[in-house]
N, C-alpha and C positions, 0 to 999 in steps of 0.2 A: 504493500500500500504506500501511496505517496503521502508522507506525513511531514516532511521537511523540504520545502520548495524554495528555490532561489528565483527571484524575479528581477529582470533588468528593466528599469523605467527610463525611457529616453528623456534627455533634457533639450535636445535640439529638434525634436520631431513631435507630432501629436502623440500624447501618452494614453489617451482614453482607452484604446483597445487593450493595452497591457494591464491597466488598472481594473477595468471591468472583468476581463477574462480571469485574471489571477484571483481577485477577491471572490468571485462567484465559485471558482473551483475550490478554493480554500474552505469556503463555507459549506460546500457540498461534501468535502472529504474530512472536515474537521482537522485541517492541516495548518501548520505554522508557515508563514511566509517570511523569508529574509529578503528584504527589498533593497536594491542597490540602484542609485542614480550617480552618474559620473558627470562632473563638470570638467571639460577638457581644457588643458593648458596647451597652447600652441607650442609645437616642438621648437620653433624659432626662438621662443622666449629663453630657452636654456642656453642658447648660443649667441645672445645679443652682445655679450662681452665675454672675454676669455678670463676665467678665474676670478678669485677675489670675492670680497664681501658684497660688492655691488651686484654681481650676478645672483648671489643667494638672495639678496633683498628683492630684486626684481622678480625672481621666480616665486618667492614666497608670497608676494603681493598678488601675483597672477593665480597662484594656487588658492589663496583665500577667496578670491573672486569666483573661481571655478566651484569651490565648495558651496558658496552662496547660491549659485545657479542650481546645483544638485539639491540643496535643501529646499529651494523653491518648488522644484518638481515633486519632491517627497511630501511637501505640505499638502498637495492635492491628493496624493494617495492616502495620507494619514486621515484626512477628513472622511473619505469614502470608507476606509477600513474601520474607523471608529463606529460609523453608522451600522456597519455590517456585523460588528462584534466579533471579529476574527482575531486570532493570535498573530502578531507580526513584530518584526524588528526592522528598523530602517538604517541604512548606511549611506552617508554622503561622501563621495570621493572627489578629490581634485587631483588630476594627474595627466601626464602626457598620454596620448592614446596607447602607445605600446605598453606602458606600465599598467594602464587601466585594463587592457586586454589580459595581461598576465594575472592581475588580481582577481578578475572575474572568473577566469578559467580555474584558478586555484580554489576559489570559493565554491564553484559548481561541483567540484569533486566530492564534497561532503554534503551533498543534497540528493534527494531521491529523484528530483526533476528540476529542470530549469525552464522558465517561461520567458520568451523574448518576442520582440516585434519583428515581423517580416521586414527586411531591408527595402527601402524605396529608392530605386536608382534615379528617380526624378528629383530627389532632394539630396544635395551634397552634404553629408554629415558623418562625423565619426561614429554616431549611433548606428549607422548602417554596417559598420565593420564588427561591432561587438557580438552580434548573434552568431556569425559563423566562427568567430574565435572561441566562443563558449562551446559550440558544437565540436570543434577540433580538440579542445583542451579538457573538456569536462570528464570524459570517460563515462558519460551517462546520457539519458534521454533528454532531448530539448524539444519543448513544445513551441512551435512557431505560430503566432497569431497573425493573420492577415491584417494589414493596416486599414482594411475596410471593415474589420470585425466590429460588431456592435452587440451590446447586450450581454447576457449571461452565457458562459461556456457550458456546453453539454457534449456528451459523447455517447448518445444512445445508439447511433448508427455509425459503425466504424468500417473503414476499408483498409485492408492490409495489402500493400503493394508487394507482391511476392515474385522474386526471380531466383529463389533458391540459394542466394549468396549468403556469405557470413554476415554482412551488414544488415540484410533483410531479416535474418534470423535474430540478430541482436536487437533490432528495433521491435520485432514481434515479442520477444521476451520482456523487453523494457516496458512495453505497453500492457503487460499482464493486468495491472490494476484497472485500467480502462476496459480491457476485454472482458474481465470478470463481471463488470456491471453493465455491459452493453445489451441492448435489446436485440440487435442484429449485427452480425459480422459478415462482411463480404470479402472473400479472398480475390484479389485482382491479379490475375496471372497474365503477363504480357510476354509474348514470343517465347513460350516455354519450349525448350529444346528436348530432344530425346535423352540427352545425358542428364539434364536436370530432372526429367520425368522419372528416370530410374532411381535416383538417389535422394532428391530433395524437391519432389513435385508438389504442385498445389494440392493434389489429392492426398499426398502424404501429410501435408500441413493440416488439412481438414481432419484427418484421422487423429493427429497429435492433439489438436484443440478439442476434438470430441472426447478424448480420454480425460480432459480437464472438465468435462461437462458443458462444453461450449458448442452451440449449434452454429454452423457456418453454411454459406452458399458461395460457390465459385463462379466467377465470370472470367472467361478466357478471351484475351484480345490479341490482335496482331497489328503491329504498327512499325513504321520505320523509326530509326533512332530519333530523328528530329521530331517525330509526332508522338513519342511516348508520353511526354508531359501533358500536352493538350488532350490526348486520348484519355488519360487518367482523370483529368479535371472534368472532362465532359461526362465521363461515367459517374464521377462524384456528384455532379449536378443532377443527372438522371436518377440516381439512387437516393438523392437527398441525404448524403452522408454528412455527419457532423465532424468527423475526424478521419484523417488519413494517417497511416503508419508506414514508414519507409526508411530504408537505409540512407544515411547521409554520406554520399561518396565524395572523395577528394583526397588530396595529399599535400604535403609541404614540399616546396621546391625553393631552396636557397632563401629560407625564411618567409617565402610567399605562400599564402594559403590558396590552393588551386582547387576549386569545386568541380566535381564531375558535371558533365553536360546536363543530364536530367535533373540532378540536384540543383544546379544553378538556375535552370529554367523554372523549376518549381518555386524557388525562392523569389524569382522575379515576377511570377504571375499567379501565385497561389490564391485560390478563392475560398479555401476551407482550412481550418486549423490543421496543422501537420506535425506529428511527432516524428522526429528523426533521431537516429543514433549513428555514431561514427565509430 
C-alpha cells in the first residue's frame, strides 16, 4: 500500500493538478504526503564572480529569494491540505537545478510513490526537468498527472501497457496497490511477438493477476513504433481509463537523461494519469 508519498509542487508552472491529485489520493488511501517545492537559483549566479565572500553573499541572497518562491507555492497546498484533513509535511528548497534534481531523487527513494506534473514543452521551466529526474533516480513508481488534470484522482479503470519487458513488469508490480482496488483492469498488448508470447505474454500476465484474485481483459493492438503512443491514448479514451501503467524507458548518456521514444511521446501528450517505473 502507498502510505508515504512524495509530491513535487511546481513553482514556475500551474500547480493545481498536482495539489488536487495528491490530496485526493492521500485522503482516499489515508496516506502521508511529503510535499516539496523548489525555488530555482540560476546557475549563472554561482559564477558571477570567482571566489571570495562576495560570491557567497550573492548566492545566499538568491537562495533566500528562491526559498520564498517555494514557500509561496507551498502556502497554496497547505490551505487545501488543511481543509482536507490529511497528514502532510512541506519542504521548501532553494537550489540550482542540478542540486534540486539530486535532492528530489534522493528523497523519492524513501517513499512508496512519487507524484509529479507532466512536463509542458510549451513552457520553458526547470519544473519540466524534475519529473523525469525523479523517474530516473527514485528507484520506485512515479505517478505523472497531466497538466490538464482537474478534480479528484481515481483509479477505478486501469490499463496496463504490456510488452513483456523488465520495465513493464516493474511498473505492473509497483502498481499493485492501485490494481488491488480497481474495478476493471485492461491489459494493453501492442505488437506482441512470438518470443514474448512464449515467455512473458499478455495471457501469461492475465493468469498471474488472476492468481492474485484480479479479473482482467486483454486488448491486443498492432501499431508502428511512431503510432504506439497515440494508439494507447486512443484506447484509453475509448475505454474511459483513469490510469495507465507502463515502463519508463530511457538511459543516461554523459550525464544527459535520454527518454525512450514512446516514453517521451507519452510525457509530451498524455491525456490520462500514468504510473511509470524505470
